[in-house]
C-alpha positions, 0 to 999 in steps of 0.5 A: 739519258743513260749516255748523257748522264755520265757524259755530263758528269765527266764534263763537270770533272774536266771543267773543274780540273781545268779551273785548277790549272790542270792539263786535261784530256776528256775522251768520249766516243762511240763503239761502232763494231759488232753484231748489235750494231750490224743488226741495228743497221740492217733494221734501218736498211743501212750499211753499218758505217752509214748507220754509225755516221748518223748516230755519231752526228746525233751524239755530237749534236747532243753534246753541243746542246748540253755544253759538253766540251770534250777534247777527243771524240774517238770512233772505233771505225777511225783508222788510228783506232784500228791501227792501235787495236792491231798493235795491241793484239800484236803485243799480247800475241807476242806475250803468248797470251792469245790462243785459239779454242772452241767455245759453247754457251749462251750469248746476249747480243745486247750485252755482247757477252756470254752468260753463265747459268747464274747470270740468266733467269730460268728461261735463259733470258738476260736479266738486264735486257729481258731478252732470250740468250742464244746458244752458240758454238764457235772457234774463237781466239781467247785472251788468257786473262787467268794468267793475271789472277794474282795481279788483278787481285793485288790491284784491287786489294792494295789499291782500294781506290782503283774501283769506286764507289766502295760498293762497286769495288767489293763487287769486283773483288768478289768476281776476281776472288771467284777466279777470273777466266779467259775470254774470247777476243774474236768472232768468226760469224761477225763480219762488221768489225776489225779483222784479226791481223793474223787471221782475217777470217775472224773479227776482233771481239767488241770489248777488245776493240772498244776498250782500246778507244781510251788509248787511241783517243789520246793519239793524233792521226798518224802518231805511232801507238807506242808506249812512249807516245801514249805516256807522253799524251796522258796515259794512264787515265786519271779516271774512267766513268762507266755504267755499273752494268759494264763494270766487269769489262772495265775493272777486270778485262781491261786491266788484264789487257793492259798488263799483258800489253805492258801498259799501266792501268788507269788510276780509277774506274768509277761505276755510276748508277742507273736512272729511273723515271718516276720510280720505274726502270726506264725502257721502251716496253714501258714507254718511259724512255727519257730523251735528253733532246726533249729536256734540253730543248725545253729547259736548256743545258744548265737546268738538265746538267744541274738537276742530274748532278745536284739531285743524284749522289754520283755512283748511286741510282737516281730517279727523274720526275719532271715535276721534281726536276722543275722544282729543284731547278726553280728553287736553286737556279731561278730563285736562289741565284737568278732572282737574287742577282737580278733584283740586286742589279736593279737596286744598283741601277736605280740607286747607284747608276749601275756602277759599283760604288766600292770595291769588294775587297774593301768589305770586312773579312768578317762580313757574313757573306765574305766569311761564308764564301771563304768557308764554302769554297774549299768544301766545293773544291773537295766535293768536285775532287771526289765527284760528289757533285751534289755536295758541291752544288749544295755548298755553293748554293748555301752562299746564294741562299745566305745572300737572299737572307742577308738582303732581306735582313738589311733591306737596303731599299729602305735606306736608299729611300729614307736613310741618311747619307751614311746609311745609303753608303752602307746600303750600297755596300750591301749590294756590292757584298751580295753581287760579289757573293753571286760572282763567287757562286758563278765560279763555284757552279761553273763546272755544272752550269757553264752557260749560266755562270757565263751569263752571270759574269756578263751581267756583272760587267765582265767580258767573254774573254774574262769569263773564259780565263776564269780559274779556281783562284777567282773564288777568292773574295775581292774581284768587283772593283769600284767604278765597274759598270754593269750592263742593263739588268736581264734575267739569267735563269728563267723559271721552268714552266709550261707543258711537260715535255716527257711522257707521263708514267704509264698506269699499272693497267696500261703496263699490264696490257 
């Protein structure tokens, strides 16, 4: 789930920006070189590329299940990527920023970096992976990051939005002010990697390789990796979304590399938090790893996407509990939205023949649902823009919540049974107001719950083509038209019930053993 969480978040950002009419390129992919990958392949009795092909297939399948609509999936084993890495090396080499030197230190294979004494515990273990770091000495090529000390410090002080959230920026600024150091960009003892063009006996260090995927992912196969081509296709990136544990590479190493290559730095680097399960850090040793395939297989993409984006303030650490997951999704999506739509459509079918009796545009501007939708749409918009998905969902759901309340207050079923013709006409207007409110909620939630929003729109009589053409302007009141026919009512969101699908939390005694 650690990889799925930020990918879902970036997909929501991309979907929101597309709704805004923006040209979007959403890049994801796989980092496939290095010692860690070679060792994993060896354990499986496979060649590294064969191992990577298998992993890539599983990722692509998962992204499909989670409704992740990326524009580019870059593999660091792609020919176009290897060509770009070679071009970047040449640029930096010509600048005089690469040199050869001996290095000795403690190395964490899983982090793929050398550790300072302060970065390890007393037994020389990596605190993140809880494994021993190995002492190594080898001759490598180094990137002269220290030459860019002043520029990096200026970047972080003069552009405070460059690293977000604020707590992460302060952390990165602290690292830089302590003094940045040159870092190794090659490995002599690792064969699985891109050979250094000027010295094929060495391979490119995984970060100088992987980080360039943000550039190669923009270029079609066969296009020269020139500055002009990169700028034409969208560089610099609007935002990189990465885990806080690899923030140093993205917020210090990467901008230094780009400055050396004469390329602009990304506009923003956002470091998201870690996930825990039932209050405990996830890990194989505790037996509480959270597999997204199990969740999405049992509950569907909308439920998984909604929970992680609604429940966790993006940037902070967050916890998963399957019980809370069910409660949050059932309350928000199944009850507040799904049940409201279904019961209103059934009332429309029973009392109006399933046809919209009046246009939503004819409902007064001061109607409580119309006024609230107009108030909340800009809140949702600003929340998405600032990556506060939790606030976006909360504001959107406040409209459907008020719709439920309004339905209970007006009790249109009573008027349909016993009321005058005038009262029945007003009851029909109540149904239209509620359905229009739900329609707007569907648009507001569509970056987070794309499939649910599609089902809502289809239940309101819209075609697939109309759903795919949605824009942010569709959050404005007045789309439902008099005479619009609705299909037979069908639930759009089932309640989450049945057996739990994630592993129970191990007891303290079990953990101790």
